[in-house]
N, C-alpha and C positions, 0 to 999 in steps of 0.2 A: 351587431357584433364589429366593436370598433377596431381593435388594436388589442387580441387578445395575443394568448401562446399557449401552445401545450407544453405539459410536463409529462416525463417518462421515466419511471427506474421498472426493474426487474419485476417489482411485484404490481405497480399500479401507475394509471396516469390521469391524467385530467384537464381539464380546457380553464383558464383565468382568463376571463375580461376586466379591468379594473375598471375602464370606462362605466361599463353598461355594470357592475357589479356583480358578475358572472362568477359562479365556480361551482363547476358540474367535475366529483370524482369517480372515478371508474375502477373500480376494487379487481382486484384478479384473487383467486383463489388465495393464495400466499397470503396476503396483505388482510383478507380476510381473516383468516386464522391465527394472522397475527396481533389485529385489532381486539379479538378477541382474547386474550391471555392476555397484551400489554395495556388495555382499557378495562375491559368486561372486569378479568380475572384481578389484577393487580388493586384496581379500584372496589373492588367487591359491590359491582352496581347487580342487581335485581333481573336485570332480564336485556335484551337489547331487540332494534324495529328495523324491520327492513323496508325499504320501500322499490317499485318496481318489479315487484317476481315475474309481472308477466312478461317483461325482457330476457328472463334467466335459460330462453332456451329450451329443449322440447326433452333435455336431459337433465335441468334441475341443479347446475353445478353449483352455483351459488345459494340457493337451499339447503344441498346436500354439505356444504363446507360450514354453512352457520349452524345447520343440525348439529354435524359433528364435534364440533368447535364446542357448543356448548355441553354437550354428554361427556368432554371430555373434562371439560370446568364441575361440573356436577359431580364427576367421579370425586372431584378433591375438595368439595364442600366439608366446610368444620364440623366443630359439634355441633353449634348453633343453626347449621343449615345454611351458612353462608358461602358462596363461592370464595376461594382461596388461588393465586397464584399458582400456574404451574409450572416449575420451573422445564423450557424446553419444548413446552408444546408447538411454538410455530415451527421449532427446527423440520425441515424438508426431512421426509422419509419414512 
């Protein structure tokens, strides 16, 4: 890694090194929930894929956030069984 930089906000962070063509996003729980609504739900995608559950700690926070988000989206399926966008799912609280 020759000249990368880190990026951080309240929901996620990542590392980018344009010289080595690397991008490592590290999602927090809220960014995962938000992506389920803003990407999976809004676009009506049929599912999600997660990489690295071995790094999910012993309490499986990321797995649980993904499962809870998908369950909430599933409750919002339309008559054809497709996921639909649920307003406010990504809001804290």
